[in-house]
C-alpha positions in Angstrom: 0.0 0.1 -0.3 1.2 3.6 -0.6 0.2 4.5 2.9 2.2 1.9 4.8 4.5 2.5 7.1 6.7 0.3 8.7 5.9 -0.7 12.5 8.7 -0.2 15.3 10.3 -3.3 16.2 11.8 -3.9 19.3 13.6 -6.8 20.3 13.6 -8.1 23.5 14.5 -11.4 23.8 16.2 -14.3 21.5 16.7 -18.2 22.9 16.7 -17.9 26.8 13.7 -16.2 28.2 12.4 -15.9 31.9 8.3 -15.5 32.3 6.2 -15.6 34.8 2.2 -15.6 35.0 0.5 -13.6 37.2 -3.1 -12.1 37.6 -4.1 -8.8 35.7 -6.0 -7.5 38.9 -2.3 -7.0 40.9 -1.5 -4.9 38.2 -2.6 -1.3 38.0 -1.7 0.7 34.6 -2.4 -2.1 32.0 -3.8 -1.0 28.6 -7.8 -0.5 28.3 -7.4 -3.4 25.7 -6.0 -6.4 28.1 -9.3 -8.2 28.6 -7.9 -11.8 30.5 -7.7 -12.4 34.0 -4.0 -13.4 33.8 -1.3 -11.9 31.9 2.3 -13.5 30.9 5.5 -11.5 31.4 9.1 -12.3 29.9 12.4 -11.6 30.2 15.0 -11.7 28.2 18.2 -13.9 29.6 21.0 -12.5 27.4 23.0 -10.1 26.9 24.7 -11.6 23.5 21.8 -12.8 21.1 23.5 -15.8 18.5 22.5 -14.3 15.0 22.3 -15.7 12.1 22.6 -12.5 9.1 21.1 -14.3 6.4 20.7 -11.3 4.3 24.2 -9.9 4.9 25.7 -11.5 1.6 23.6 -8.1 -0.1 26.0 -5.7 0.7 23.9 -2.6 2.7 21.2 -4.7 2.9 21.9 -5.9 6.8 22.8 -2.2 8.0 22.7 -3.6 11.5 25.0 -6.2 10.9 27.4 -4.3 9.3 27.4 -1.9 11.9 28.1 -4.9 14.9 30.7 -6.4 12.8 32.5 -3.2 12.2 33.0 -2.6 16.1 36.0 -4.4 18.1 35.8 -7.3 20.2 33.4 -8.9 18.1 33.1 -13.2 18.1 32.7 -14.3 14.3 32.0 -17.8 13.1 31.7 -19.1 9.6 32.7 -15.7 8.0 35.5 -16.4 5.7 39.1 -14.4 7.0 40.3 -12.3 4.2 44.2 -11.3 4.2 45.1 -7.8 2.8 45.4 -8.7 -0.9 41.5 -10.2 -0.7 40.4 -6.9 1.2 42.1 -4.8 -1.2 40.4 -6.9 -4.2 36.9 -6.1 -2.6 37.8 -2.0 -1.8 38.7 -1.9 -5.9 35.6 -3.1 -6.5 34.2 0.5 -6.5 30.5 -0.4 -7.5 30.3 -2.9 -4.9 32.1 -1.3 -1.9 29.9 2.1 -2.1 27.3 -0.7 -1.7 28.5 -1.7 2.0 27.5 0.8 4.5 29.8 3.4 5.9 30.4 1.6 8.8 31.8 -1.6 6.7 33.0 0.6 4.7 35.6 2.2 7.6 36.4 -1.1 8.7 37.8 -2.5 5.5 39.8 0.5 4.6 41.2 0.6 8.4 42.3 -2.5 8.0 44.3 -1.8 4.9 45.9 0.8 6.2 46.9 -0.7 8.9 50.1 -3.6 9.2 47.8 -5.8 11.9 46.5 -8.3 12.5 46.2 -10.4 9.5 43.0 -11.3 8.7 39.6 -9.4 8.6 36.3 -10.8 7.5 33.4 -8.8 5.7 30.2 -9.3 6.7 29.3 -10.0 2.7 31.9 -13.3 2.9 30.7 -16.2 4.7 33.6 -19.3 5.0 34.1 -21.4 2.2 33.3 -24.7 3.3 33.7 -27.4 0.3 34.0 -25.0 -2.3 31.0 -22.6 -1.9 29.6 -20.5 0.9 28.2 -22.1 3.8 24.9 -21.2 4.9 25.2 -20.6 8.1 27.7 -17.5 9.3 26.7 -16.6 12.3 28.2 -14.0 15.3 27.0 -12.6 18.8 25.2 -9.9 18.8 25.4 -7.1 21.8 21.4 -7.1 22.6 20.3 -3.8 21.9 18.2 -3.2 25.1 22.2 -1.9 26.0 23.6 -1.1 23.2 20.5 1.2 22.0 18.8 1.9 25.0 17.0 5.2 23.5 14.8 3.6 21.4 13.6 1.5 24.2 13.3 4.5 26.3 11.0 6.0 23.8 9.0 2.9 23.8 8.2 3.2 27.1 7.7 7.0 27.3 5.3 6.9 24.6 3.4 4.2 26.3 3.4 5.7 29.4 2.1 8.7 28.3 -1.2 7.0 25.9 -2.0 5.3 29.4 -1.3 8.8 31.2 0.5 6.9 33.6 2.6 9.0 35.9 6.4 9.1 36.3 7.4 6.6 39.0 4.6 4.4 37.9 5.5 0.6 36.2 4.4 0.2 32.4 3.9 -3.1 31.8 3.7 -4.4 28.8 2.9 -8.0 28.7 3.2 -11.0 26.2 -0.2 -10.7 24.3 0.8 -12.6 20.7 2.4 -15.7 20.6 3.8 -16.7 16.7 6.3 -19.2 16.4 8.3 -19.4 13.6 8.0 -22.9 11.6 11.0 -23.4 8.9 9.1 -26.0 6.4 11.2 -27.5 3.2 9.7 -29.6 0.7 11.0 -33.3 0.2 14.8 -33.2 -1.4 16.2 -36.7 -2.4 19.4 -35.1 -3.3 20.9 -33.9 0.4 22.5 -37.1 2.9 20.7 -37.9 4.5 18.0 -37.4 1.9 15.0 -34.7 3.3 11.6 -35.6 4.2 8.9 -33.8 2.9 7.5 -31.3 6.0 5.9 -28.6 3.7 2.1 -28.4 4.8 1.5 -25.2 6.7 0.2 -21.6 5.0 1.5 -18.7 5.8 -0.2 -18.9 9.5 -1.8 -21.4 11.6 -3.7 -21.1 14.6 -3.7 -24.4 16.6 -6.1 -25.1 20.2 -4.0 -25.7 22.4 -3.7 -29.1 22.8 -2.4 -29.5 19.2 0.2 -26.4 20.1 1.5 -28.4 22.7 2.5 -31.2 20.5 4.0 -29.1 18.2 6.1 -27.5 21.5 7.0 -31.5 22.1 8.3 -32.1 19.5 10.2 -29.2 18.5 9.9 -29.7 14.6 11.6 -28.0 12.5 12.6 -28.6 8.5 16.0 -28.3 7.2 17.7 -25.3 8.3 21.4 -24.1 7.5 22.0 -24.5 11.3 21.0 -27.9 11.7 22.5 -31.3 10.0 18.9 -32.8 9.6 15.5 -32.3 9.6 13.1 -33.3 12.7 13.4 -31.9 16.6 16.7 -31.1 16.3 16.9 -27.8 16.3 15.5 -28.1 20.5 19.1 -29.4 21.1 21.4 -26.2 21.2 19.2 -24.8 23.9 19.5 -28.2 25.9 22.7 -27.2 28.2 21.3 -24.2 29.3 18.4 -26.4 31.1 19.4 -28.4 33.4 15.7 -29.7 34.1 13.2 -32.1 32.5 12.1 -30.9 29.5 8.7 -32.1 31.4 8.7 -29.4 33.7 9.0 -26.8 30.6 6.0 -28.3 29.1 4.3 -28.6 32.1 4.8 -24.9 32.6 4.1 -23.9 29.4 0.8 -25.8 29.5 -0.7 -23.8 32.7 1.0 -20.8 31.1 -1.0 -21.2 27.7 -4.3 -22.7 29.3 -4.6 -19.5 32.3 -3.8 -16.6 30.2 -6.0 -18.3 27.4 -3.4 -17.0 24.9 -3.6 -18.0 20.9 -0.9 -20.0 19.6 0.3 -19.3 15.8 2.7 -20.6 14.1 3.9 -18.7 10.9 6.1 -20.1 7.7 9.4 -19.9 6.9 11.1 -21.7 4.0 8.7 -22.9 1.8 5.2 -22.8 1.4 4.2 -26.2 -0.4 5.9 -27.7 -2.7 6.0 -24.9 -5.0 7.1 -22.2 -3.0 9.9 -20.6 -1.6 9.9 -18.0 1.0 12.9 -17.8 3.4 12.2 -15.5 6.4 9.5 -13.1 4.0 6.7 -14.4 5.7 8.4 -13.8 9.5 9.4 -10.2 8.5 5.3 -9.3 7.5 3.9 -10.9 10.9 4.9 -8.3 13.2 3.3 -6.1 10.7 -0.2 -7.6 10.3 -0.5 -8.3 13.7 0.6 -5.0 14.6 -2.5 -3.4 12.8 -5.5 -6.0 14.5 -7.1 -5.2 17.6 -7.1 -8.1 19.9 -10.9 -8.9 19.3 -9.6 -9.5 15.6 -6.9 -11.9 17.1 -9.6 -15.1 17.6 -9.2 -17.6 15.4 -12.3 -19.7 15.2 -13.2 -19.8 11.8 -9.9 -21.2 10.0 -10.3 -24.8 10.4 -8.0 -27.2 8.9 -9.7 -30.3 8.6 -8.7 -34.5 7.5 -8.9 -35.1 3.9 -8.1 -38.8 2.2 -5.1 -39.5 -0.3 -4.6 -42.8 -2.3 -7.0 -45.1 -0.2 -5.5 -43.2 3.1 -7.1 -40.6 5.8 -4.4 -37.7 6.2 -5.3 -36.4 10.1 -4.7 -32.7 8.7 -6.6 -31.2 11.6 -3.2 -31.9 13.7 -2.3 -28.8 11.6 -5.2 -26.9 13.6 -6.3 -23.5 12.1 -5.0 -21.9 9.3 -5.8 -18.0 7.3 -8.4 -18.2 4.9 -8.6 -16.3 1.9 -11.2 -13.6 4.0 -8.4 -13.3 6.9 -5.9 -12.4 4.2 -8.0 -9.7 2.3 -8.8 -8.3 5.6 -5.9 -7.9 7.8 -3.0 -8.4 5.4 -4.8 -6.0 3.0 -3.9 -3.7 5.9 -0.3 -3.8 4.7 -0.5 -4.6 0.6 -2.9 -3.1 -1.6 -3.4 -6.8 -3.0 -2.8 -9.7 -1.2 -4.3 -11.9 -3.4 -1.7 -11.1 -5.9 1.2 -12.3 -3.3 -0.4 -15.3 -2.0 -2.3 -17.8 -4.1 -4.9 -19.5 -3.4 -2.6 -23.2 -3.8 -0.1 -20.8 -0.6 -3.3 -21.1 1.3 -4.0 -24.5 0.9 -0.9 -26.5 0.1 -2.1 -29.3 -0.6 -3.4 -28.3 -4.1 0.0 -27.8 -4.8 1.1 -31.8 -4.7 -1.2 -33.8 -2.5 1.4 -36.5 -2.2 4.2 -34.0 -0.8 1.5 -32.6 1.4 0.7 -36.5 2.8 4.2 -36.9 3.7 4.8 -34.1 5.6 1.5 -35.2 7.6 3.0 -38.5 7.7 6.6 -36.5 8.9 4.9 -34.5 11.9 3.1 -37.4 13.0 5.8 -40.0 13.1 7.8 -36.9 14.7 5.8 -36.6 17.5 5.4 -40.6 17.7 9.3 -40.9 18.3 9.4 -38.0 20.5 6.8 -38.6 22.4 8.3 -41.9 23.5 11.3 -41.0 25.2 9.2 -39.6 27.8 8.0 -42.7 28.3 11.9 -44.3 28.2 13.4 -42.2 30.6 10.2 -42.6 33.0 9.6 -38.7 32.6 5.8 -38.8 31.4 5.1 -39.8 35.5 6.1 -36.5 36.0 3.7 -35.0 33.6 0.3 -33.0 34.7 -2.6 -35.2 33.7 -3.6 -33.3 30.8 0.2 -33.3 29.4 0.2 -37.2 30.2 -2.8 -37.6 28.4 -1.2 -35.5 25.0 2.3 -37.5 25.0 0.1 -41.1 25.4 -1.8 -39.6 21.9 1.1 -38.9 20.2 2.8 -42.5 21.1 -0.3 -44.7 20.4 -3.1 -42.6 19.2 -5.0 -42.5 22.1 -5.5 -42.1 25.7 -7.5 -44.9 27.8 -9.4 -45.4 24.5 -10.0 -41.9 23.9 -8.7 -39.8 20.5 -7.2 -36.1 20.6 -10.6 -34.7 19.4 -12.5 -36.2 21.8 -14.6 -33.9 24.2 -13.1 -35.5 27.5 -9.5 -34.3 26.7 -10.2 -31.1 24.7 -12.1 -29.9 28.0 -9.1 -31.0 30.4 -6.9 -28.3 28.3 -9.6 -25.9 29.1 -8.8 -22.9 31.4 -11.9 -23.9 33.4 -10.9 -27.1 33.6 -7.1 -26.3 34.8 -8.1 -24.0 37.6 -10.0 -26.4 39.0 -8.4 -29.5 39.1 -6.6 -31.2 41.8 -3.2 -31.3 40.8 -3.0 -27.6 40.0 -4.1 -27.1 43.4 -1.2 -29.0 44.7 1.2 -27.2 42.2 0.1 -23.5 44.4 0.3 -25.1 47.7 4.0 -26.6 46.6 4.9 -23.4 45.4 3.8 -21.3 48.2 5.8 -23.6 50.7 9.2 -23.5 48.7 8.7 -20.2 48.1 8.5 -19.6 51.8 11.0 -21.5 52.6 13.4 -19.5 50.1 12.6 -16.6 51.4 13.5 -17.2 55.1 16.4 -18.6 53.8 17.3 -15.6 52.3 16.1 -13.3 55.3 18.4 -15.8 57.7 21.3 -15.0 55.9 21.1 -11.2 55.8 20.3 -11.2 59.5 23.8 -13.4 60.3 25.4 -11.0 57.4 24.4 -7.5 59.2 25.4 -9.7 62.7 28.6 -10.3 61.3 29.7 -7.3 60.2 30.7 -6.4 63.9 33.0 -8.8 64.3 35.3 -7.4 61.4 38.4 -4.7 62.2 39.0 -1.9 60.1 36.5 0.7 58.3 36.9 -0.4 55.0 35.4 -3.6 54.6 32.2 -3.6 52.0 29.8 -5.0 54.4 29.7 -2.4 56.1 29.2 0.1 53.4 26.3 -2.1 52.2 24.6 -2.1 55.7 24.8 2.2 56.2 24.2 2.7 53.0 21.0 0.3 53.5 20.2 1.8 56.5 19.8 -2.0 57.9 19.1 -2.4 61.4 18.6 -5.7 63.5 
């Protein structure tokens, strides 16, 4: 659209995030649009974010990466180490060199003018592996919450003014949208090992909670430059940062989504169906669309994908949840594009029309991956630590049923509703256990502080840090 103006997007987390769910009635100054009785808040836990700047190969396109890589103190992986003769060749290509942003130009010129170090990297030159550039260049990006505080401050001030909050009052920004990226890929028999089909999603799908938790459990991904294959491999890179068994994360996720009533959406990356390659284009569009939707417009009740039949077999496409329709595309994507139909054709909205065999194989891949991953929770015994709804779901993922009930059974689906969770005995016991352990933790902390304050009188001299802390904080027994 000619009147399109891009939204101002601020990244607040990457791979590792701490989150908490709190009752809305305990908070003041919320947006009038927040109607849920409980809200989720998240906090980034990383100073450096492990980025893969796919578009940096196009000089001048990824301005953030070029600025970051021009600074000292970088951790860079899979970029080609280049000597002065190679950098000189880059610089002397006047037309190509001028495409770089000024920070990257200056980095390369400074390298040529100095005697050391021996090597330099260019943002547009990934490492050469087996005679061709790798598709997995990486670098650690300092969080912009630390390096560019001005934009976050302005966002907070603007929100404060919009809500008419006084200075000093907290500005609450709860999670109000859950849109997970799903990497898809058509079948590739030439890769080693051959890649199975996983291209069954249209641009955006909505999952009801049982199906969404199946997705969370399997952590499924298609072929990615950062992995050696498809499946649930993408989640392995996060394992070292969490010593707890994954079942506890799944229990927490179930409670969080059920209590807040959050809708779980998945957006496509890599491919849509067998014939359309999209890379991260959809991922870039979704924030623009979502920020132009009101809360009540994000209700996704009219997008169901039903089971279908192919080659005499039932294709359980309903595990894909709901998917956006032509009406959804025209109304909401029409706020960004003048003619959404020219961009998203009917075969993109219904990938089975591109190639029914590839679609059926993709659904089969999902079912088999769900079964394989769920079996791991039975093999190590962690299924016994699952809360009742999660335990039922793991049985369904592995066996197709739980106590004779399938995923579509009303009794199974009732287990995942907010009302059923709040009224359940297991949830009440969960609250009591948390209350007890939190009281123990606070008591332990108070005892430690009392011992700390009491011990300073036994220390000789005026320069002990403990005395300064007690004095500044005005702590007295």
